[in-house]
C-alpha positions in Angstrom: -0.1 0.4 0.0 1.4 3.1 -1.0 0.1 6.1 1.4 1.6 8.6 -0.8 -0.3 7.2 -3.7 -3.7 6.9 -2.0 -3.5 10.7 -0.7 -2.5 12.0 -4.1 -5.8 9.6 -5.6 -7.9 10.8 -2.3 -11.5 10.8 -4.1 -11.2 7.5 -5.1 -9.8 5.9 -2.1 -11.0 4.3 0.9 -10.2 4.6 4.8 -11.9 2.3 7.5 -12.1 3.7 11.2 -12.4 1.3 13.5 -15.0 2.3 16.4 -17.7 4.8 16.5 -17.0 6.7 19.8 -15.5 10.1 20.6 -12.2 9.5 19.3 -13.0 7.8 16.2 -15.6 10.4 15.2 -13.2 13.1 15.6 -11.0 10.8 13.2 -13.7 10.4 10.5 -14.5 13.9 10.3 -10.7 14.1 9.2 -10.2 11.7 7.7 -13.3 12.6 5.0 -11.3 15.5 3.7 -8.4 13.1 2.5 -10.3 10.1 1.5 -13.3 9.1 -1.4 -15.2 7.2 1.7 -14.8 6.8 5.3 -16.3 3.6 6.9 -16.5 3.3 10.6 -16.9 -0.2 11.9 -18.1 -0.7 15.3 -19.5 -3.6 17.5 -22.9 -1.5 18.7 -25.6 -0.8 17.1 -26.0 3.1 17.4 -29.2 4.1 19.6 -31.3 6.9 17.9 -31.3 9.2 21.1 -28.6 10.3 23.4 -27.8 6.6 25.5 -24.9 5.3 26.5 -23.6 1.7 24.5 -21.8 -1.6 25.6 -19.3 -1.0 24.1 -18.6 2.4 26.5 -19.0 1.0 29.8 -16.9 3.9 31.4 -19.9 6.0 29.6 -22.2 6.2 33.0 -19.1 8.2 34.9 -18.7 11.9 34.4 -16.7 13.1 31.4 -15.4 16.6 30.9 -13.8 18.7 28.3 -10.6 20.3 29.1 -9.9 23.6 27.5 -7.5 22.1 24.9 -9.9 19.3 23.9 -13.2 22.1 23.7 -10.9 24.1 21.4 -9.5 21.1 19.1 -13.1 20.0 19.0 -14.5 23.2 17.9 -12.4 23.2 14.9 -13.8 20.3 13.8 -17.1 20.4 14.7 -17.8 24.5 15.4 -20.7 25.3 17.2 -21.2 21.9 18.9 -21.3 23.4 22.1 -24.5 25.5 20.9 -25.6 21.5 20.0 -25.6 20.5 23.5 -27.0 23.3 25.2 -29.9 23.1 22.8 -30.0 19.3 23.9 -31.0 20.4 27.5 -26.7 20.5 28.6 -26.5 23.4 30.9 -23.7 26.1 30.5 -21.4 26.7 33.1 -20.9 30.0 32.6 -21.2 32.4 36.0 -21.6 29.7 37.9 -19.4 28.8 40.8 -16.5 26.1 40.9 -15.0 25.0 44.4 -11.6 22.6 44.3 -10.7 21.5 48.0 -7.7 20.0 48.7 -5.5 19.0 52.0 -4.7 22.9 52.1 -7.4 24.7 51.8 -10.5 25.3 49.4 -10.6 27.6 46.0 -13.9 29.0 44.9 -14.4 31.0 41.3 -17.2 31.6 39.1 -16.5 30.5 35.7 -16.7 32.5 32.8 -16.8 30.0 30.4 -20.3 29.6 28.6 -19.1 25.8 28.2 -21.8 23.1 28.4 -21.7 20.5 31.0 -22.8 16.6 29.9 -22.7 12.9 29.6 -20.5 11.1 27.6 -23.9 9.6 25.6 -24.9 13.2 24.8 -21.4 14.6 23.7 -21.0 11.5 21.3 -24.9 11.4 20.2 -24.3 15.3 19.0 -21.2 14.3 17.7 -22.3 11.2 15.8 -25.4 13.8 14.3 -22.6 15.8 12.8 -20.5 12.7 11.1 -23.9 11.3 9.7 -24.2 14.6 7.8 -20.6 14.3 6.3 -21.3 12.7 2.6 -18.5 10.2 2.1 -18.6 9.2 5.7 -20.8 5.7 6.3 -21.4 3.3 9.4 -21.5 -0.1 9.6 -23.1 -0.6 13.3 -23.2 -4.3 14.6 -19.5 -5.9 13.4 -16.3 -6.6 15.2 -13.2 -6.5 13.0 -11.4 -9.9 13.4 -8.2 -9.4 12.0 -6.1 -7.2 9.6 -5.5 -8.0 5.8 -2.6 -7.2 4.5 -0.1 -7.8 1.5 1.5 -10.8 0.8 4.7 -9.7 2.7 2.7 -8.3 5.0 4.4 -4.6 4.6 0.8 -2.8 4.1 -2.4 -3.5 5.6 -4.8 -3.6 2.9 -8.3 -3.8 4.9 -10.0 -5.8 7.6 -11.8 -9.1 8.5 -15.3 -8.1 9.5 -18.1 -10.7 11.3 -21.1 -9.6 12.2 -22.3 -10.1 15.5 -25.8 -11.6 15.1 -25.2 -13.7 11.9 -22.0 -14.5 12.7 -21.2 -13.8 9.2 -17.9 -13.0 8.0 -16.6 -10.7 4.9 -13.5 -8.8 3.9 -13.6 -4.8 3.8 -10.5 -3.1 1.5 -9.0 -0.5 2.5 -6.2 2.2 1.4 -6.0 3.0 5.4 -7.1 1.5 8.1 -6.9 3.5 11.7 -8.0 1.8 15.0 -9.9 4.5 17.1 -11.4 1.1 19.1 -10.2 2.5 22.9 -9.4 0.4 25.8 -10.7 -3.5 24.2 -8.8 -2.5 21.2 -6.9 -6.3 19.7 -4.4 -4.2 17.6 -1.2 -6.0 19.2 -3.1 -9.6 18.7 -3.6 -8.6 15.2 0.0 -7.5 14.8 1.4 -10.5 16.7 -1.0 -13.0 14.4 0.7 -11.6 11.7 4.4 -12.1 13.0 5.0 -8.7 13.7 7.2 -8.1 17.2 5.6 -6.0 19.1 7.0 -4.1 22.2 5.5 -4.4 25.8 4.2 -1.5 26.8 4.9 0.7 29.5 2.3 -0.2 32.6 1.0 1.4 35.8 -0.6 -1.1 37.7 -3.4 1.5 39.5 -6.4 -0.9 40.3 -8.7 2.3 40.4 -12.7 2.0 41.0 -15.2 4.7 40.3 -18.9 4.8 41.9 -20.6 7.3 40.6 -24.7 7.3 41.3 -27.0 9.9 39.6 -29.3 12.7 41.3 -32.3 14.8 40.3 -31.3 18.1 41.0 -33.3 21.3 42.0 -33.0 24.4 39.6 -31.9 26.8 42.4 -28.6 24.3 43.0 -28.5 23.7 38.7 -28.2 27.2 38.7 -25.4 27.8 41.5 -23.1 25.5 41.0 -20.7 23.8 38.1 -18.2 21.5 40.0 -17.3 20.6 43.3 -14.1 18.3 43.1 -12.2 17.2 46.8 -8.9 15.5 46.0 -8.0 12.6 47.9 -5.4 12.4 50.5 -3.2 9.3 49.3 -1.7 10.0 53.3 -4.8 9.0 54.3 -6.1 7.0 51.5 -9.7 8.8 51.6 -11.6 8.8 48.3 -11.8 11.9 45.5 -15.5 13.3 45.0 -17.0 15.1 42.6 -20.1 16.4 42.4 -21.5 18.3 39.3 -24.5 19.1 37.1 -24.9 17.4 33.7 -28.4 17.7 31.2 -32.1 17.4 32.3 -30.7 18.4 35.8 -29.1 15.4 36.9 -26.3 15.8 39.1 -23.3 13.2 39.0 -21.7 12.4 42.2 -18.3 10.4 41.9 -16.0 8.4 44.5 -12.5 7.6 43.4 -9.6 5.8 44.4 -7.1 3.9 43.6 -4.3 0.9 44.6 -7.9 -1.7 45.2 -9.0 0.4 47.4 -12.4 0.6 45.7 -15.7 3.2 46.4 -18.6 1.5 47.0 -21.7 0.0 45.0 -24.2 -0.7 46.8 -26.9 1.7 47.5 -26.6 0.7 51.6 -22.7 1.3 51.5 -23.1 4.1 49.2 -25.6 6.2 51.2 -22.9 5.5 54.1 -20.4 7.2 52.3 -22.1 10.3 51.3 -22.0 10.9 55.7 -18.5 10.9 55.8 -17.6 13.4 53.0 -14.6 15.8 53.4 -16.3 18.6 52.6 -18.9 19.9 54.6 -20.0 22.0 51.3 -20.2 19.0 49.5 -22.7 17.1 52.1 -24.8 20.2 52.5 -25.4 20.1 48.7 -25.8 16.3 48.4 -28.3 16.1 51.5 -31.8 15.6 50.5 -31.5 15.0 46.6 -33.6 12.5 44.9 -31.4 9.3 43.6 -32.2 8.5 39.9 -30.0 5.5 39.9 -28.5 3.2 41.9 -24.7 3.8 42.0 -22.7 2.3 39.4 -18.9 1.1 39.6 -16.4 0.8 37.1 -12.9 -0.4 37.7 -9.7 -0.3 35.2 -6.6 -2.8 37.1 -4.0 -1.3 34.8 -3.1 2.2 32.0 -0.9 1.2 29.3 1.7 2.9 26.7 1.9 1.3 23.7 5.6 2.1 21.6 4.5 0.8 18.5 7.0 3.8 16.5 9.8 1.4 18.1 8.4 -1.8 15.9 11.3 -2.5 13.7 8.2 -3.2 10.6 5.7 -1.3 11.1 3.0 -2.3 8.2 1.8 1.2 5.7 -1.9 1.3 5.8 -2.3 1.3 9.5 -2.8 3.5 12.2 -3.7 3.7 15.4 -4.5 6.5 17.9 -6.3 7.3 21.8 -6.9 4.8 24.8 -5.9 2.3 21.7 -2.8 3.5 21.9 -2.0 5.1 25.3 -4.6 5.7 28.4 -5.0 7.1 31.3 -6.8 7.8 34.2 -10.1 9.4 33.9 -10.0 11.2 37.1 -7.5 13.8 35.5 -9.7 14.1 32.1 -6.7 13.6 29.9 -8.4 10.7 27.9 -10.6 13.1 25.3 -8.2 15.8 25.3 -5.6 13.3 24.1 -7.4 11.9 21.7 -8.0 15.6 20.2 -4.7 16.2 20.0 -3.8 13.2 18.0 -6.5 14.0 15.7 -5.0 17.4 15.3 -1.6 16.1 15.0 -2.5 13.5 11.8 -4.2 16.3 10.5 -1.7 18.2 10.2 0.4 15.2 9.5 -1.9 13.9 6.2 -1.8 18.0 5.1 2.0 17.7 4.6 2.1 14.3 3.4 -0.2 15.5 0.3 1.4 18.7 -0.2 4.9 17.0 0.2 4.7 13.3 0.0 7.4 11.0 1.6 8.3 7.4 1.9 7.3 6.3 6.0 3.9 8.7 6.4 2.7 6.1 8.9 5.9 5.7 11.3 6.2 9.7 11.5 2.7 9.9 12.3 3.1 7.2 15.1 6.7 9.6 16.2 4.6 12.3 16.4 1.6 11.0 18.6 4.5 9.3 21.2 5.3 12.8 21.7 1.6 13.7 22.7 1.4 11.4 24.6 4.4 11.8 26.6 3.5 14.9 29.1 0.4 13.5 29.9 1.7 9.5 30.7 4.3 11.6 33.2 1.8 13.6 34.5 -1.0 10.3 35.3 2.0 8.6 36.2 3.2 11.5 39.0 -0.4 11.9 40.7 -1.3 8.0 40.9 2.1 7.1 41.7 1.7 9.0 45.2 -0.8 6.3 46.1 -0.4 3.3 48.0 -0.5 0.4 46.0 -0.1 2.0 42.3 2.9 0.5 40.8 4.9 1.3 37.1 6.4 -1.6 34.9 8.2 -0.2 31.7 11.2 -0.8 30.0 12.9 2.7 30.8 12.8 4.6 34.5 10.6 7.2 34.6 12.5 10.6 34.4 11.5 13.2 37.9 8.7 10.7 39.2 9.4 11.5 43.0 10.2 15.1 42.5 8.0 16.2 40.4 5.8 14.8 43.2 7.2 16.9 46.3 7.0 20.0 44.1 3.8 20.1 42.6 2.1 19.3 46.7 4.6 22.2 47.3 3.2 24.1 44.4 -0.5 23.2 45.5 0.2 24.3 49.1 1.4 27.6 48.5 -1.2 28.5 45.7 -4.3 27.4 47.9 -2.9 28.5 51.2 -2.3 32.0 49.5 -5.2 31.8 47.4 -3.4 32.7 44.2 -5.1 32.1 41.2 -2.5 32.9 38.8 -0.8 30.3 40.2 -3.6 27.6 40.9 -4.6 28.0 37.2 -1.0 27.6 35.8 -1.0 24.1 37.7 -4.7 23.0 35.7 -3.4 24.2 32.4 -0.4 21.6 32.9 -2.6 19.0 34.1 -4.9 19.5 31.6 -2.5 19.7 28.9 -3.0 23.1 27.7 1.0 24.2 28.6 3.9 22.0 28.9 5.1 20.7 32.1 8.1 23.0 32.0 5.8 26.2 32.2 5.8 25.5 36.3 8.5 23.5 36.5 11.5 26.1 35.5 14.3 28.0 37.4 12.3 30.9 38.1 9.1 29.6 38.6 10.6 26.4 41.1 12.8 28.8 43.0 9.7 31.4 43.6 7.6 28.6 44.8 9.9 26.8 47.2 11.2 30.1 48.5 8.3 31.0 49.9 8.3 28.1 52.4 10.8 27.3 55.1 9.9 23.6 53.8 10.2 24.5 50.4 13.3 26.1 51.3 15.2 23.3 52.8 14.2 21.1 49.9 16.2 23.3 47.4 18.8 23.5 49.3 19.0 19.5 49.4 18.3 18.8 45.8 21.0 21.2 45.5 23.4 19.8 47.4 22.7 16.5 46.4 23.6 17.2 42.7 25.8 19.9 42.8 25.0 21.7 40.2 23.2 24.8 39.2 19.2 24.9 39.2 18.9 24.7 35.8 20.8 22.1 35.3 19.7 19.8 37.7 16.1 20.5 36.3 17.6 19.5 32.5 18.8 16.0 34.7 15.8 15.1 36.7 12.5 16.4 34.4 11.8 15.6 30.8 11.9 17.8 28.6 8.8 17.5 26.3 10.4 19.4 23.8 8.7 17.6 21.2 4.9 17.4 22.4 2.8 19.8 21.6 0.9 22.6 23.3 -0.7 26.1 23.6 1.1 29.2 23.9 0.5 31.1 27.0 -0.9 33.7 24.9 -4.1 31.7 24.3 -4.7 32.0 28.0 -4.5 36.0 28.1 
């Protein structure tokens, strides 16, 4: 398969997207500009209204877009936020955001006119948009069982699929196949069946658990609150707690933890957990609300980051992104954002390839996507490895985890105690992948933050003594540069 030729003859060529979720829909939108036909293959039968699908077991749990994810999705689907609002999703504008950590509270009024929604509603809105693209078609109730390749296995030429009800099988040809099927992806299995040597992934053994219950929320609360977020304390192994409001006057109440410390899903145990909420405000808000559902749990044993870009052989005509490439702890809201950034990278690479064709297109895309994944994976590891029972397994050790955990804690402590929204805002812009971690981990910022307390000064002194080098050299040595990753400039914030 010659990708150069496929793009140059785009109006005659077919792309197949495996997976009709949010990542798959974004990918299909981009591919529709470069291929004559885009076919989305998914195991589920797509609902005619916003409903959770069997193929998205995480959909009942809360989903939010970061500012970065929102920006990219607005480019792909202009006005999608208005679509959400028309479907009953509330706006976050002028509503209160309340953050609670071990050092205190931070409260602000949300200035953004962003809809807050369920996963099912966002996916449904995107799917309605994609349905209107003339050269995009859906093939529901079919599962991909294998890749089709050339005889030398150097190019993927399609997929073998099976109808889920009749079990009938057939082959679909394609000029490019893109796996966006998420955590349930079978790509590693398919590649190994073709005798490709696939590197072992990096793994975070997290044993994380969610438990969410939906409540009917009265208008006066729906008009006041956007989100109340209470961060769990790793030292006390307390649950993280999140209260947020979505469409149809529905409130989501979530408990989360990692390391095998699973939140309750039985009604009686869940109700008992509500009596022990960390935040008095959270307890006041949730008290007396009418439950709409029973609590529903969601568990993940491990997170993984694949290194397909390191393979000695990679077939042309094949790409992968989203959770099938690397997946994250959902509590940090990075998954949809990373998928959106990867789609943005793919679009830039397709445009460049069409204008200046070069060999090795797919491997180049994978390398660029891996650079996008790096800061999200690192930040996820920094956060989750604080908890007892979480372990990292990888070919190479992660850089700067111990330093980052200590520094981020002191940073958050300083910003919270000083009620410094500029610093706190930078912290969240970094953790939502809007800015590089280096925006808050640089000599000037580290000196200012650590110099603000006796504890910080003592840590900075010990750090400089341990390495015997200037601070800039120490930071370059122990913290990744993230120089190849994609971020937004500071100007976009101001």
